[in-house]
VOTOR-442702 format. One record per residue (C-alpha): residue in three letters; residue number from 1; x negated, y, z. Coordinates in steps of 0.1 Angstrom, whole numbers, plus 5000, padded with zeros to 4 digits. Each point is the difference from the previous one (the first is absolute). Example, Ala and Ser with C-alpha at 12.3 -4.5 7.8 and 13.67 -1.06 7.14 Angstrom:
% residues 2
<'Ala'; 1; <4877; 4955; 5078>>
<'Ser'; 2; <4986; 5034; 4993>>
//
This chain:
% residues 282
<'Met'; 1; <6297; 3777; 9613>>
<'Arg'; 2; <5007; 5021; 4971>>
<'Asp'; 3; <5028; 4974; 4988>>
<'Asn'; 4; <5014; 4993; 5033>>
<'Lys'; 5; <5031; 5021; 5003>>
<'His'; 6; <4992; 4997; 5038>>
<'Ile'; 7; <4969; 5019; 5006>>
<'Phe'; 8; <5001; 5037; 4987>>
<'Gly'; 9; <4967; 5004; 5013>>
<'Gln'; 10; <4962; 4994; 5012>>
<'Phe'; 11; <4980; 5013; 5024>>
<'Leu'; 12; <4960; 4995; 5000>>
<'Trp'; 13; <4974; 5002; 5027>>
<'Thr'; 14; <4989; 5024; 4983>>
<'Gly'; 15; <5004; 5030; 4983>>
<'Ile'; 16; <4962; 5015; 5000>>
<'Asp'; 17; <4976; 4986; 5015>>
<'Tyr'; 18; <4988; 5012; 5038>>
<'Leu'; 19; <4970; 5002; 5026>>
<'Gly'; 20; <5005; 4975; 5025>>
<'Glu'; 21; <5009; 4964; 4999>>
<'Ser'; 22; <4969; 4991; 4986>>
<'Gly'; 23; <4985; 4961; 4984>>
<'Arg'; 24; <4968; 4991; 5006>>
<'Trp'; 25; <4971; 5021; 4998>>
<'Pro'; 26; <4995; 5022; 4977>>
<'Ser'; 27; <5035; 5014; 5001>>
<'Arg'; 28; <5015; 5026; 5010>>
<'Gly'; 29; <5034; 5002; 4995>>
<'Phe'; 30; <5030; 4979; 4989>>
<'Tyr'; 31; <4997; 4995; 4964>>
<'Ser'; 32; <5034; 4979; 4988>>
<'Gly'; 33; <5015; 5036; 4988>>
<'Leu'; 34; <5016; 5012; 4965>>
<'Leu'; 35; <4978; 5032; 5007>>
<'Asp'; 36; <4963; 5004; 5012>>
<'Phe'; 37; <4987; 5021; 5029>>
<'Ala'; 38; <4999; 5029; 4975>>
<'Gly'; 39; <5030; 4997; 4983>>
<'Phe'; 40; <4994; 4984; 4966>>
<'Ile'; 41; <5020; 4974; 4992>>
<'Lys'; 42; <4984; 4965; 5001>>
<'Pro'; 43; <5006; 4974; 4972>>
<'Arg'; 44; <5027; 4984; 5020>>
<'Gly'; 45; <5016; 5033; 5003>>
<'Tyr'; 46; <5005; 4998; 4960>>
<'Tyr'; 47; <5013; 4967; 5004>>
<'Arg'; 48; <5027; 5009; 5021>>
<'Gln'; 49; <5008; 5029; 4981>>
<'Ser'; 50; <5002; 4973; 4971>>
<'Leu'; 51; <5027; 4985; 5018>>
<'Trp'; 52; <5021; 5027; 5011>>
<'Ser'; 53; <4994; 5029; 4980>>
<'Asp'; 54; <5028; 5009; 4968>>
<'Lys'; 55; <4974; 5019; 4981>>
<'Pro'; 56; <4979; 4983; 4977>>
<'Met'; 57; <4967; 4993; 5015>>
<'Ala'; 58; <4968; 4977; 4994>>
<'Tyr'; 59; <4969; 4993; 5020>>
<'Leu'; 60; <4968; 4980; 4991>>
<'Gly'; 61; <4976; 4985; 5021>>
<'Thr'; 62; <4971; 4979; 4994>>
<'Tyr'; 63; <4978; 4970; 5017>>
<'Pro'; 64; <4973; 4977; 4992>>
<'Leu'; 65; <5017; 4962; 4991>>
<'Lys'; 66; <4980; 4977; 5022>>
<'Gly'; 67; <4993; 4968; 4987>>
<'Gly'; 68; <5011; 5015; 4962>>
<'Ala'; 69; <4970; 4984; 4984>>
<'Thr'; 70; <4992; 5013; 4963>>
<'Thr'; 71; <4967; 4993; 4977>>
<'Thr'; 72; <4995; 5037; 5011>>
<'Asp'; 73; <5011; 5005; 5034>>
<'Val'; 74; <4970; 4987; 5022>>
<'Trp'; 75; <5015; 5011; 5029>>
<'Ser'; 76; <5035; 4987; 5000>>
<'Ala'; 77; <4978; 4968; 4990>>
<'Leu'; 78; <4982; 4998; 5032>>
<'Glu'; 79; <5030; 5006; 5023>>
<'Ser'; 80; <5018; 4970; 4980>>
<'Glu'; 81; <4965; 4977; 5009>>
<'Gln'; 82; <5003; 5014; 5037>>
<'Gly'; 83; <5036; 4986; 5007>>
<'Gln'; 84; <5015; 5033; 4999>>
<'Arg'; 85; <5038; 4999; 4989>>
<'Lys'; 86; <5010; 5013; 4967>>
<'Asn'; 87; <5026; 5032; 5010>>
<'Glu'; 88; <5036; 4985; 5000>>
<'Ala'; 89; <5026; 5028; 5015>>
<'Pro'; 90; <4996; 5032; 4987>>
<'Ser'; 91; <4989; 5027; 5025>>
<'Met'; 92; <5021; 5033; 5011>>
<'Asp'; 93; <4965; 5014; 5007>>
<'Ala'; 94; <4984; 5005; 4967>>
<'Trp'; 95; <4981; 5031; 4996>>
<'Pro'; 96; <5000; 5019; 4968>>
<'Ile'; 97; <4967; 4990; 4990>>
<'Trp'; 98; <4984; 4995; 4968>>
<'Asn'; 99; <4961; 4996; 5006>>
<'Tyr'; 100; <4988; 4964; 4998>>
<'Gln'; 101; <4971; 4978; 4981>>
<'Glu'; 102; <5004; 4998; 4956>>
<'Gly'; 103; <5023; 4966; 4999>>
<'Gln'; 104; <5010; 4996; 5036>>
<'Gln'; 105; <5033; 4985; 5004>>
<'Ile'; 106; <5028; 5027; 5016>>
<'Arg'; 107; <5032; 4994; 5012>>
<'Val'; 108; <5021; 5032; 4994>>
<'Val'; 109; <5029; 5005; 5019>>
<'Cys'; 110; <5029; 5021; 4992>>
<'Tyr'; 111; <5028; 5017; 5022>>
<'Thr'; 112; <5026; 5010; 4984>>
<'Asn'; 113; <5037; 5002; 4995>>
<'Ser'; 114; <5006; 4995; 4968>>
<'Pro'; 115; <5013; 4966; 4987>>
<'Gln'; 116; <4972; 4998; 4979>>
<'Ala'; 117; <4962; 5008; 4993>>
<'Arg'; 118; <4966; 4994; 4978>>
<'Leu'; 119; <4968; 5006; 5005>>
<'Glu'; 120; <4973; 5021; 4974>>
<'Leu'; 121; <4967; 5010; 5006>>
<'Asn'; 122; <4983; 5028; 4978>>
<'Gly'; 123; <5036; 4997; 4977>>
<'Lys'; 124; <5000; 4959; 4993>>
<'Val'; 125; <5021; 4981; 5020>>
<'Val'; 126; <4981; 4973; 5024>>
<'Gly'; 127; <5031; 4993; 5018>>
<'Glu'; 128; <5033; 4985; 4984>>
<'Glu'; 129; <5034; 5015; 5011>>
<'Lys'; 130; <5011; 4982; 5032>>
<'Asn'; 131; <5033; 4999; 5021>>
<'Tyr'; 132; <5003; 5017; 5033>>
<'Asp'; 133; <4995; 4975; 5022>>
<'Glu'; 134; <5027; 4995; 5025>>
<'Lys'; 135; <4983; 4980; 5024>>
<'Thr'; 136; <4967; 5022; 5008>>
<'Gly'; 137; <5010; 5034; 4979>>
<'Ile'; 138; <4969; 5000; 4985>>
<'Ile'; 139; <4985; 4996; 4963>>
<'Phe'; 140; <4966; 4986; 4996>>
<'Trp'; 141; <4975; 4992; 4976>>
<'Asp'; 142; <4964; 4986; 4999>>
<'Ile'; 143; <4975; 5014; 4980>>
<'Pro'; 144; <4967; 5003; 4993>>
<'Tyr'; 145; <4982; 5032; 5009>>
<'Ala'; 146; <4996; 5029; 4974>>
<'Ala'; 147; <4993; 5036; 5007>>
<'Gly'; 148; <5022; 5026; 4988>>
<'Lys'; 149; <5038; 5009; 5005>>
<'Leu'; 150; <5025; 4975; 5014>>
<'Glu'; 151; <5034; 5006; 4996>>
<'Val'; 152; <5034; 4984; 5010>>
<'Val'; 153; <5030; 5008; 4978>>
<'Gly'; 154; <5035; 4990; 5021>>
<'Leu'; 155; <5025; 4993; 4973>>
<'Asp'; 156; <5038; 5002; 5007>>
<'Thr'; 157; <5026; 4974; 4991>>
<'Asn'; 158; <4995; 5008; 4961>>
<'Lys'; 159; <4965; 5003; 5003>>
<'Lys'; 160; <4999; 5036; 4999>>
<'Glu'; 161; <4969; 5016; 5017>>
<'Val'; 162; <5016; 5017; 5033>>
<'Val'; 163; <4966; 5002; 5020>>
<'Arg'; 164; <4965; 5001; 4995>>
<'His'; 165; <4968; 5003; 5026>>
<'Thr'; 166; <4969; 5000; 4992>>
<'Ile'; 167; <4963; 4996; 5018>>
<'Glu'; 168; <4970; 5000; 4983>>
<'Ser'; 169; <4958; 4987; 5009>>
<'Ser'; 170; <4985; 5029; 5014>>
<'Glu'; 171; <4960; 5008; 5000>>
<'Arg'; 172; <4976; 5010; 5030>>
<'Pro'; 173; <5017; 5032; 5019>>
<'Ala'; 174; <4988; 5030; 4990>>
<'Ala'; 175; <5021; 5027; 5020>>
<'Ile'; 176; <5028; 5010; 5027>>
<'Gln'; 177; <5029; 5015; 4993>>
<'Ala'; 178; <5024; 5016; 5027>>
<'Thr'; 179; <5035; 5008; 5000>>
<'Val'; 180; <5022; 5018; 5027>>
<'Ile'; 181; <5029; 4981; 5004>>
<'Gly'; 182; <5030; 5026; 4996>>
<'Gly'; 183; <4980; 5028; 4985>>
<'Lys'; 184; <4975; 5027; 5012>>
<'Ala'; 185; <5017; 5023; 5019>>
<'Ile'; 186; <4996; 4990; 5037>>
<'Glu'; 187; <5019; 5011; 5031>>
<'Ser'; 188; <4975; 5016; 5027>>
<'Gly'; 189; <5000; 4974; 5030>>
<'Gly'; 190; <5014; 4967; 4972>>
<'Ile'; 191; <4985; 4971; 4995>>
<'Phe'; 192; <4996; 4993; 4964>>
<'Gln'; 193; <4987; 4970; 4981>>
<'Val'; 194; <4971; 5000; 4974>>
<'Ala'; 195; <4999; 4965; 4977>>
<'Leu'; 196; <4970; 4992; 4987>>
<'Gln'; 197; <4994; 4976; 4972>>
<'Val'; 198; <4966; 4986; 4980>>
<'Val'; 199; <4999; 5001; 4968>>
<'Asp'; 200; <4974; 4990; 4975>>
<'Asn'; 201; <4983; 5022; 4971>>
<'Lys'; 202; <5035; 4998; 4985>>
<'Gly'; 203; <5022; 5009; 5024>>
<'Leu'; 204; <5013; 4963; 5007>>
<'Pro'; 205; <5003; 4989; 5036>>
<'Val'; 206; <4975; 4977; 5011>>
<'Val'; 207; <5019; 4976; 5018>>
<'Leu'; 208; <4971; 4982; 5011>>
<'Ser'; 209; <4980; 5029; 5017>>
<'Glu'; 210; <4993; 5001; 5039>>
<'Asp'; 211; <4980; 5031; 4998>>
<'Glu'; 212; <4995; 5022; 5034>>
<'Ile'; 213; <5013; 5034; 4998>>
<'Thr'; 214; <4993; 5029; 5020>>
<'Cys'; 215; <5023; 5029; 5006>>
<'Asp'; 216; <4988; 5035; 5009>>
<'Ile'; 217; <5021; 5028; 5005>>
<'Ala'; 218; <4994; 5040; 4999>>
<'Gly'; 219; <5028; 5023; 5014>>
<'His'; 220; <5026; 4996; 5027>>
<'Ala'; 221; <5008; 4966; 5001>>
<'Arg'; 222; <4995; 4970; 5015>>
<'Leu'; 223; <4993; 4967; 4989>>
<'Leu'; 224; <5024; 4972; 5018>>
<'Gly'; 225; <4990; 4966; 4983>>
<'Met'; 226; <4990; 4979; 4972>>
<'Glu'; 227; <5019; 4970; 4992>>
<'Ala'; 228; <4996; 4977; 4968>>
<'Gly'; 229; <5020; 4970; 5013>>
<'Asn'; 230; <4978; 4974; 5008>>
<'Asn'; 231; <5010; 4981; 5030>>
<'Gly'; 232; <4964; 4983; 4997>>
<'Asp'; 233; <4982; 5031; 5005>>
<'Met'; 234; <4994; 5008; 5036>>
<'Ser'; 235; <4981; 5033; 4995>>
<'Asp'; 236; <5011; 5029; 5018>>
<'Tyr'; 237; <5030; 5015; 4976>>
<'Thr'; 238; <5000; 5036; 5023>>
<'Asp'; 239; <4965; 5010; 4987>>
<'Asn'; 240; <4987; 5015; 4967>>
<'Lys'; 241; <4988; 4973; 4983>>
<'Gln'; 242; <5020; 4966; 4985>>
<'Arg'; 243; <4999; 4975; 4973>>
<'Val'; 244; <5025; 4996; 4973>>
<'Tyr'; 245; <5026; 4970; 4998>>
<'His'; 246; <5004; 4989; 4967>>
<'Gly'; 247; <4990; 5033; 4985>>
<'Lys'; 248; <5025; 5024; 5024>>
<'Met'; 249; <5002; 5020; 5037>>
<'Ile'; 250; <5027; 5022; 5014>>
<'Val'; 251; <4982; 5028; 5014>>
<'Tyr'; 252; <5019; 5020; 5028>>
<'Val'; 253; <4991; 5035; 5008>>
<'Gln'; 254; <5020; 5026; 5022>>
<'Ala'; 255; <4997; 5038; 4989>>
<'Leu'; 256; <4991; 5021; 5030>>
<'Gly'; 257; <4998; 5039; 4985>>
<'Lys'; 258; <5023; 5023; 4987>>
<'Ser'; 259; <5021; 5010; 4967>>
<'Gly'; 260; <4976; 5009; 4973>>
<'Asp'; 261; <4968; 4980; 5015>>
<'Thr'; 262; <4986; 4970; 4977>>
<'Ile'; 263; <4984; 4972; 5009>>
<'Asn'; 264; <4977; 4984; 4978>>
<'Ile'; 265; <4994; 4960; 5005>>
<'Arg'; 266; <4972; 4980; 4986>>
<'Phe'; 267; <5000; 4963; 4991>>
<'Thr'; 268; <4963; 4988; 4997>>
<'Ser'; 269; <4984; 4964; 4994>>
<'Pro'; 270; <4968; 4986; 4984>>
<'Trp'; 271; <4998; 4999; 4963>>
<'Leu'; 272; <5035; 5014; 4994>>
<'Thr'; 273; <5013; 5033; 4988>>
<'Met'; 274; <5013; 5018; 5033>>
<'Ala'; 275; <5036; 5017; 5002>>
<'Asn'; 276; <5004; 5034; 5015>>
<'Glu'; 277; <5030; 5014; 5003>>
<'Thr'; 278; <5014; 5027; 5015>>
<'Tyr'; 279; <5033; 5007; 5014>>
<'Ser'; 280; <5022; 5032; 5013>>
<'Ile'; 281; <5019; 5004; 5033>>
<'Lys'; 282; <5032; 5014; 4994>>
//
């Protein structure tokens, strides 16, 4: 499509996931979008961005490599013995996770619009420079897992760095972070969104977190819903409890008071440090 002069655009069904047209249980909606139900960009959204964006970008995603047996990776060896094929085509649905078993064979995929890229782990090169793959649009490396900071470095044709993207190994979930999208000044009667992120004790996002979060509100406001973007979560997303998905969630609140009133929102979860935020109505 990119190179065909007779084609000037592309139609995708769909841009954002939506309720209905679901598959087999448990499934509550159509899940092939570039953004999930909560409006978070999915891996395939970053993949499309790499295809069409002019601004330099790079994204790292990972998943275990089936059948990639090594002397230190017993799980891949077991999968190989059970007849599971080794992954072939790189995936456009790889999540930014860097928490696995030591030595486990992992496929690291990069979505980028850079002509070349290399892979570094804790400052050392673990994936040699590779050219952009015109066929798949994905650069990938198969490496054994080791904890730390994994970085992809996008290079131009002169091998000069133009972009970098990092994911890190996290520890156990420790706290909830809450951020109002668009700022803390809320209009009376207006609806605002609070983005939640579960982090470890160093403040790193915990992508593997599925902690259940409870929302309590004090003041003139009403909770409308909590949406984490998980298509397989069949619980009621209009009550005040919801599990995060890949460590994240969006909360929708309507301000009902008058100018000058304050709204206090508390987000709690067992074993996690709560987030307690106060917002003003303008």
